[in-house]
C-alpha positions as CSV (number, residue, x, y, z in Angstrom):
1,M,-0.1,-0.1,0.1
2,P,1.1,3.5,-0.9
3,I,2.1,6.5,1.6
4,Y,0.7,9.2,1.4
5,E,0.3,13.0,3.2
6,Y,-1.8,14.7,4.7
7,V,-1.8,18.7,6.0
8,C,-5.0,19.5,8.7
9,T,-6.2,22.8,8.0
10,D,-7.6,23.1,10.8
11,C,-3.9,23.2,13.3
12,D,-1.7,23.0,10.0
13,S,-0.3,19.4,11.4
14,K,1.4,17.0,8.6
15,F,1.6,13.6,8.4
16,E,1.2,10.5,6.7
17,K,-0.6,7.3,5.6
18,I,-1.2,4.2,4.6
19,R,-4.0,3.6,2.7
20,P,-5.0,1.2,0.4
21,V,-5.6,3.2,-3.5
22,S,-8.6,2.8,-3.4
23,C,-9.2,5.8,-0.1
24,A,-5.9,8.4,-2.1
25,T,-8.7,10.8,-2.7
26,E,-10.6,10.5,0.6
27,P,-9.9,13.2,3.8
28,A,-8.2,11.3,6.8
29,P,-8.2,11.8,9.6
30,C,-5.5,13.7,11.2
31,P,-3.7,12.4,14.5
32,T,-3.8,15.3,16.3
33,C,-7.2,16.7,15.8
34,Q,-9.9,14.5,14.6
35,K,-11.0,16.9,12.1
36,D,-10.6,15.6,8.3
37,A,-6.9,16.9,6.9
38,E,-6.8,16.7,3.0
39,R,-4.2,14.7,0.5
40,V,-1.1,16.8,-0.1
41,L,1.3,16.0,-3.8
42,S,4.4,14.9,-1.9
43,R,8.1,15.9,-2.6
44,F,10.5,14.0,-3.2
45,S,13.9,13.6,-4.9
46,C,16.4,10.4,-5.9
47,F,20.3,9.9,-6.5
48,T,22.4,8.1,-7.4
49,T,26.3,7.9,-7.9
50,D,27.4,9.0,-12.2
51,D,30.6,7.5,-13.6
52,S,32.8,9.0,-11.0
53,G,31.3,7.7,-8.4
54,M,29.8,11.2,-7.0
55,M,26.1,11.3,-6.3
56,A,24.4,12.3,-8.5
57,P,21.0,13.7,-9.1
58,V,18.2,11.4,-10.8
59,G,16.0,12.8,-13.5
60,G,18.5,15.8,-14.6
61,D,21.4,18.6,-12.1
62,A,18.8,19.9,-9.8
63,C,22.6,21.7,-8.4
64,S,22.2,24.4,-11.5
65,S,19.7,26.1,-10.7
66,C,21.2,26.0,-6.6
67,S,21.4,29.0,-4.1
68,A,24.0,27.3,-1.9
69,S,27.4,29.0,-1.7
70,S,28.1,25.0,-0.4
71,C,26.9,21.8,-0.9
72,D,26.2,21.0,3.3
73,S,23.0,22.1,3.0
74,C,21.9,19.3,0.6
75,N,24.2,16.4,1.6
76,M,25.2,15.8,-2.0
C-alpha cells in the first residue's frame, strides 16, 4: 500500500498515512485534532552515482539551479 501525505487546515499538522489506492482521494483524520485533513502532493528527490562515483540527481542536474554556496546544505 502507498504512503500518502496529508495537511490539516485546522491545526497545520502534517502527517503520513498508509492507505489502499482506493482511499487515495478521501480525507484522513488528523492525529492531532481529529478533523479531516486533505492529501497533498509529495515532494521527493532521487539520487544515484555518476561515472566517477559522485552522487548525482536522477532526472536532471538540480545543482545548476541551486543558490547554496556549499553542497553541505543538501548533503551532496
